[in-house]
C-alpha positions in Angstrom: 173.2 -57.6 56.6 170.1 -59.4 55.4 168.3 -56.1 54.8 171.1 -55.0 52.5 170.8 -58.0 50.2 167.0 -58.6 50.3 166.5 -57.7 46.6 169.2 -60.2 45.5 167.8 -62.9 47.8 164.3 -62.4 46.5 165.5 -62.5 42.9 167.4 -65.7 43.5 164.3 -67.3 45.1 162.2 -66.2 42.2 164.6 -67.7 39.7 164.7 -71.0 41.6 160.8 -71.0 41.7 160.5 -70.4 38.0 163.1 -73.1 37.1 161.3 -75.5 39.4 157.9 -74.7 37.8 159.3 -75.1 34.2 161.0 -78.4 35.2 157.7 -79.8 36.6 155.8 -78.8 33.6 158.3 -80.5 31.3 158.3 -83.7 33.3 154.5 -84.0 33.6 153.8 -82.9 30.0 151.2 -85.0 28.2 151.8 -86.0 24.6 150.0 -84.4 21.7 148.6 -87.8 20.7 147.0 -88.3 24.2 145.5 -84.8 24.1 144.0 -85.4 20.7 142.5 -88.8 21.7 141.0 -87.4 24.9 139.5 -84.4 23.0 138.0 -86.7 20.4 136.5 -89.0 23.1 135.0 -86.0 24.8 133.5 -84.6 21.6 132.0 -88.0 20.8 130.5 -88.2 24.3 129.0 -84.7 24.0 127.5 -85.5 20.6 126.0 -88.7 21.9 124.5 -86.8 24.9 123.1 -84.2 22.6 121.5 -86.9 20.3 120.0 -88.7 23.3 118.4 -85.5 24.7 116.9 -84.6 21.3 115.1 -88.0 21.0 
């Protein structure tokens, strides 16, 4: 009986996995403000490192 319904069972498992993945991404989503601040800090650090190596 399992062999008869293997496509449906696999499809249901796939849907559950996709929904679980989307839910986790929504829960752990970082805010845009945090992303921008982290990017700005990184760019400043890289610029300081470049200035220090040029001297």
